[in-house]
C-alpha positions as CSV (number, residue, x, y, z in Angstrom):
1,M,9.1,-6.4,-10.3
2,R,6.6,-3.6,-10.5
3,C,7.5,0.1,-10.2
4,S,6.0,2.8,-8.0
5,A,4.5,5.9,-9.4
6,S,7.8,7.7,-9.2
7,G,9.6,5.0,-11.1
8,R,11.5,3.5,-8.2
9,D,11.6,-0.3,-7.9
10,D,9.2,-1.6,-5.3
11,L,10.2,-4.5,-3.1
12,T,7.0,-6.5,-3.2
13,A,8.5,-9.1,-5.4
14,S,11.3,-9.7,-2.8
15,N,11.1,-11.9,0.2
16,L,8.0,-10.7,2.2
17,G,9.7,-11.5,5.4
18,E,12.6,-9.2,4.5
19,V,10.2,-6.4,3.6
20,A,8.3,-6.8,6.9
21,A,11.6,-6.6,8.8
22,L,12.5,-3.4,7.0
23,D,9.1,-1.9,7.7
24,Q,9.4,-2.9,11.3
25,L,12.8,-1.2,11.6
26,I,11.5,2.0,9.8
27,D,8.5,2.1,12.2
28,L,10.8,1.7,15.1
29,L,13.0,4.6,14.0
30,K,9.9,6.7,13.2
31,N,8.6,6.2,16.8
32,A,12.0,6.8,18.5
33,N,11.6,9.1,21.5
34,G,14.1,11.8,20.8
35,E,17.5,12.0,19.1
36,R,19.3,9.9,21.8
37,E,17.0,6.9,21.4
38,L,17.2,7.3,17.6
39,T,21.0,7.3,17.7
40,K,20.9,4.2,20.0
41,L,18.6,2.4,17.6
42,V,20.8,3.3,14.6
43,A,24.0,2.1,16.4
44,E,22.3,-1.2,17.3
45,N,21.1,-1.8,13.8
46,V,23.9,-0.2,11.8
47,L,24.5,-3.3,9.6
48,A,20.8,-3.1,8.4
49,F,21.3,0.2,6.6
50,D,22.1,-1.2,3.2
51,S,20.7,-0.4,-0.2
52,G,17.6,-2.4,0.5
53,F,16.8,-0.3,3.6
54,W,17.1,3.0,1.7
55,L,15.1,1.7,-1.2
56,R,12.3,0.6,1.0
57,L,12.3,3.9,2.9
58,A,12.1,5.8,-0.4
59,T,9.3,3.5,-1.6
60,R,7.3,4.2,1.5
61,A,7.8,7.9,1.1
62,D,6.5,7.7,-2.4
63,A,3.4,5.8,-1.3
64,A,2.7,8.1,1.7
65,Q,-1.0,9.1,2.0
66,S,-0.2,12.6,3.1
67,Q,2.4,15.3,2.5
68,Q,3.0,15.3,6.2
69,E,3.9,11.6,6.3
70,K,6.0,12.0,3.1
71,Q,8.0,14.8,4.8
72,Q,8.4,12.9,8.0
73,L,9.9,9.9,6.1
74,A,12.2,12.3,4.1
75,N,13.4,13.9,7.4
76,L,13.9,10.5,8.9
77,A,16.1,9.4,6.0
78,N,18.2,12.5,6.2
79,T,18.7,12.2,10.0
80,V,19.4,8.4,9.9
81,M,21.9,8.9,7.1
82,K,23.8,11.5,9.2
83,I,23.8,9.2,12.3
84,V,25.0,6.2,10.3
85,D,27.8,8.2,8.9
86,A,28.9,9.3,12.4
87,V,28.6,5.8,13.7
88,V,30.7,4.4,10.9
89,K,33.4,7.0,11.4
90,R,33.4,6.4,15.2
91,T,33.6,2.6,14.6
92,N,36.5,3.0,12.2
93,A,38.3,5.1,14.8
94,D,37.5,2.5,17.5
95,V,38.9,-0.3,15.3
96,S,42.1,1.7,14.8
97,D,42.5,2.4,18.5
98,S,41.7,-1.1,19.4
99,A,44.5,-2.5,17.2
100,K,47.0,-0.5,19.2
101,V,45.4,-1.7,22.5
102,L,45.6,-5.3,21.3
103,Q,49.2,-4.9,20.4
104,D,50.0,-3.5,23.8
105,I,48.3,-6.4,25.5
106,L,50.2,-8.9,23.4
107,A,53.5,-7.0,23.9
108,A,53.1,-7.4,27.7
109,A,53.7,-11.1,27.4
110,A,56.8,-10.8,25.2
111,N,60.4,-11.2,26.5
112,E,63.1,-8.5,26.3
113,R,63.7,-9.3,22.6
114,G,60.0,-8.8,21.8
115,E,59.4,-12.5,21.3
116,W,56.9,-14.9,22.9
117,E,57.9,-18.1,24.6
118,L,55.1,-20.6,24.5
119,P,53.4,-21.8,26.5
120,L,53.4,-18.6,28.4
121,S,54.7,-18.7,31.9
122,Q,52.5,-17.7,34.9
123,E,54.5,-14.5,35.1
124,K,53.9,-13.6,31.5
125,T,50.2,-14.5,31.7
126,A,49.9,-12.3,34.8
127,A,51.6,-9.4,32.8
128,M,49.1,-9.9,30.0
129,R,46.2,-9.9,32.5
130,Q,47.6,-6.7,34.1
131,A,47.9,-5.0,30.6
132,L,44.3,-6.0,29.9
133,E,43.1,-4.6,33.3
134,E,44.9,-1.3,32.7
135,R,43.0,-1.0,29.4
136,S,39.6,-2.1,30.6
137,D,37.9,1.0,29.1
138,H,39.0,-0.3,25.6
139,L,37.7,-3.9,26.0
140,N,34.9,-3.5,23.4
141,E,33.5,-5.0,20.3
142,A,36.1,-3.3,18.2
143,L,39.0,-5.0,20.1
144,L,37.3,-8.4,20.0
145,S,36.6,-8.0,16.3
146,N,40.3,-7.2,15.7
147,A,41.4,-10.2,17.8
148,F,39.2,-12.6,15.7
149,A,40.4,-11.0,12.4
150,W,44.1,-11.4,13.5
151,M,43.4,-15.0,14.5
152,R,42.0,-15.8,11.1
153,K,45.0,-14.2,9.4
154,A,47.4,-16.0,11.7
155,S,45.7,-19.3,11.1
156,E,45.8,-18.8,7.3
157,D,49.5,-18.0,7.6
158,S,50.1,-21.1,9.8
159,L,51.2,-18.9,12.7
160,D,50.0,-21.2,15.4
161,G,51.8,-19.4,18.2
162,M,50.1,-16.1,17.4
163,V,46.7,-17.9,17.3
164,A,47.5,-19.3,20.8
165,L,48.4,-15.8,22.1
166,L,45.2,-14.2,20.8
167,Q,43.2,-17.1,22.2
168,K,44.8,-16.3,25.6
169,V,43.8,-12.6,25.3
170,L,40.2,-13.7,24.6
171,Q,40.3,-16.1,27.6
172,L,41.5,-13.4,29.9
173,Y,38.9,-11.0,28.6
174,A,36.2,-13.6,29.2
175,A,37.4,-14.3,32.7
176,K,37.5,-10.6,33.5
177,A,34.1,-9.9,32.0
178,L,32.4,-12.8,33.6
179,S,33.8,-12.3,37.0
180,N,32.9,-8.6,36.9
181,S,29.3,-9.3,35.9
182,G,27.2,-10.3,38.9
183,A,24.5,-12.9,38.5
184,G,22.0,-10.6,40.0
185,G,21.2,-12.7,43.0
186,P,22.6,-12.9,46.6
187,P,26.3,-13.6,47.1
188,A,27.1,-17.3,46.8
189,G,28.0,-19.1,50.0
190,A,31.5,-20.4,50.5
191,G,31.9,-23.9,49.2
192,S,28.7,-23.7,47.2
193,A,28.6,-24.7,43.5
194,E,28.0,-21.1,42.6
195,A,31.1,-20.0,44.6
196,I,33.2,-22.7,43.0
197,V,32.1,-21.6,39.5
198,E,33.0,-18.0,40.3
199,D,36.4,-19.2,41.4
200,M,36.8,-21.3,38.3
201,V,35.9,-18.4,36.0
202,R,38.8,-16.4,37.5
203,T,41.3,-19.3,37.4
204,D,43.6,-19.5,34.4
205,E,42.4,-22.1,31.9
206,E,45.7,-24.0,32.3
207,Q,44.8,-24.7,35.9
208,W,41.2,-25.8,35.4
209,D,42.0,-29.5,35.4
210,Q,44.0,-29.3,38.6
211,R,41.3,-27.2,40.3
212,L,38.5,-29.6,39.1
213,A,40.3,-32.5,40.7
214,Q,40.3,-30.9,44.2
215,Q,38.2,-32.2,47.0
216,D,35.8,-29.3,47.4
217,V,34.9,-29.4,43.7
218,Q,34.3,-33.1,43.7
219,Q,32.1,-32.8,46.8
220,A,30.0,-30.1,45.3
221,G,29.0,-32.6,42.6
222,E,28.8,-32.6,38.8
223,E,25.0,-31.8,38.7
224,A,25.3,-28.8,41.0
225,L,28.3,-27.3,39.2
226,L,26.8,-27.8,35.7
227,G,23.6,-26.2,36.9
228,A,25.5,-23.2,38.3
229,L,27.5,-22.9,35.0
230,R,24.3,-23.0,32.9
231,K,22.6,-20.4,35.1
232,K,25.6,-18.1,34.6
233,M,25.4,-18.7,30.9
234,E,21.8,-17.7,30.8
235,V,22.1,-14.6,33.0
236,L,25.4,-13.2,31.8
237,V,25.6,-14.3,28.2
238,L,22.1,-14.5,26.8
239,S,21.4,-11.0,28.1
240,L,24.1,-9.6,25.7
241,P,23.4,-8.5,22.1
242,S,22.7,-11.6,20.0
243,G,25.6,-12.4,17.7
244,S,28.0,-9.9,19.3
245,Y,31.6,-10.9,19.9
246,A,31.2,-10.3,23.6
247,Q,28.4,-12.9,23.7
248,R,30.4,-15.3,21.6
249,V,33.7,-15.1,23.6
250,R,31.9,-15.5,27.0
251,A,29.7,-18.3,25.7
252,E,32.7,-20.2,24.3
253,Y,34.6,-19.7,27.6
254,L,31.8,-21.1,29.7
255,K,31.1,-23.9,27.3
256,E,34.8,-25.0,27.5
257,L,34.6,-24.9,31.3
258,E,31.4,-27.0,31.2
259,N,33.1,-29.6,28.9
260,R,36.2,-29.7,31.2
261,T,33.9,-30.1,34.3
262,Q,32.1,-33.1,32.7
263,A,35.5,-34.6,31.7
264,A,36.9,-34.2,35.2
265,F,33.9,-36.0,36.8
266,Q,34.1,-38.8,34.2
267,K,37.7,-39.3,35.0
268,A,37.0,-39.3,38.7
269,S,34.2,-41.9,38.2
270,A,36.5,-44.1,36.1
271,R,39.1,-44.2,39.0
272,S,36.5,-45.1,41.6
């Protein structure tokens, strides 16, 4: 590894693709149109601001062709560092708040002794849904991150009941998020595949098989229903930030509905 004139390690011996990605991010930050856009870019790429990023930024400042460019990069480093610190603090606060919100949603499904009776009754599921609706402003990445973290811990501790409860929270979140997000086209006509999919999304997962066996669903046809599901997947899920928990939860929800739809039509075909 060679060194720059100032003695800092250069990154040219590292993976060139990684260096190119860092340079692209630095250029993006440099060209941000005002503080608001810069803050948005930092928040969207907060995980990228590791030691490699700061080292690359310092190396570019050392290699700057003019004092003006050197100062611009130094100012950028200072500003980005302050924004990252603010974003991390806000994220930590959101995680703490979301833990309380998640506890409240789970508590809504408990009995008077603070225990859960599984499987949840329709009444308790409705109570959990209502608790989730009342906290709609807090249904964010921090809450979903907490839910997955708690699920991992519950699974490690063999607390299958808690895993099931957290899965129910995620299902209710997905149903709410997907039903609240329009597909961007005209309203679906009654009885159409699109309308049936919208109805299915809002239906409790435990009732999917019963709903899929009904006459209007069977008449709509497997191909039309799967097409409507995949369109919804494309419009509502792929438009979300890649790798986000929001994308993951909604995608898994729609994929499960797709699998259950295929299974329902296979079962109907076997009977005929």
